[in-house]
C-alpha positions, 0 to 999 in steps of 0.5 A: 670841351667835355664832349671832346674828351668823351669822344676821345675816350670812346675812340680809345675804348673802341680801339682797345676793345677791337685790339684785345681778345674778348673778355669772355673768351677762355684763353686758359694757359695758351698753348698748354690749353684749358679752353678755346682760343679766339684765334683772330683776336689772339693773332692780332695780339701776338703779332703786335706783341711780337713787333714789340719784341723785335724792337726790344730784342737787340743784342745790346739790350739782352739780359745776358752776357754777350759771350760765355765760355761754353757755347751751343747752349740756350740760357733760360733765366725764368726770373728775367723771363728770358732766353738767350742762344749762344753759338758754338763759339759762345757768342750770343746770337739771339734772345727773347721772352720766355715763360716757365712753370708757375709755383702752383697749378690748381688742376694738378694740385701741386707746384709745377715749376720748371726743372732747373739745371743743365740738360741736353735736348733729346727730341724735337718735333715740328709745328704739330707737337702736342701735349700727352698730358694737358689738359688733364684727362685729355691731352692734345694741347698744342706745343708747336716746335717742341724740343724736349730736354728732360722727361716731359719738359720741353721748350716750345712755342706758345702764349708768353705772358709777363709771368711764369704761367706754364705747367713746367714747360718753357714757352717762347713765341711760336716764331722764335720756337720755330727758329730755335727748332729748325736753325739752332737746336741739335738733338743730342748736342745742344744744351739748355741751362735753366735757372730761377735766379 
């Protein structure tokens, strides 16, 4: 009987070990980058997480109202770690997970929470968008499908943990950033409303 549980435990451990990235890999801040990424392991992890998101992200389960009075806006609630896109008529059309700025960033020695308020997107770039500032002293951290809304703050694709983890940008899964960038955000028109409720 004991051997049966040992074998099951070993199989589970191998499955988990092969599914998750190596414990020795440095994932840093994901797309805002503080180190190399084990790309194959990370793709497997993010693909599985995205499948989970697809199941959970029905409009009936959204942490936002189904309609609002002013449309063409992306609502971001960083206490709920979520974003919601509202069309011109104020109908919620899509939502997903988000991660914003953390309370304190060691590498810059100060707080790095995301700015709050309502802003209009003033610039967007494609899959090759990169940070000019991070990693500190180098720049070049990938920010795929970035959409800038205030100074250097942007909504972009990246690693989306279950907590606020960035230097101030808002991260969403890359596939969702691509959709927002190519199908929803209109520069000079679409707004973003950010809160830490």
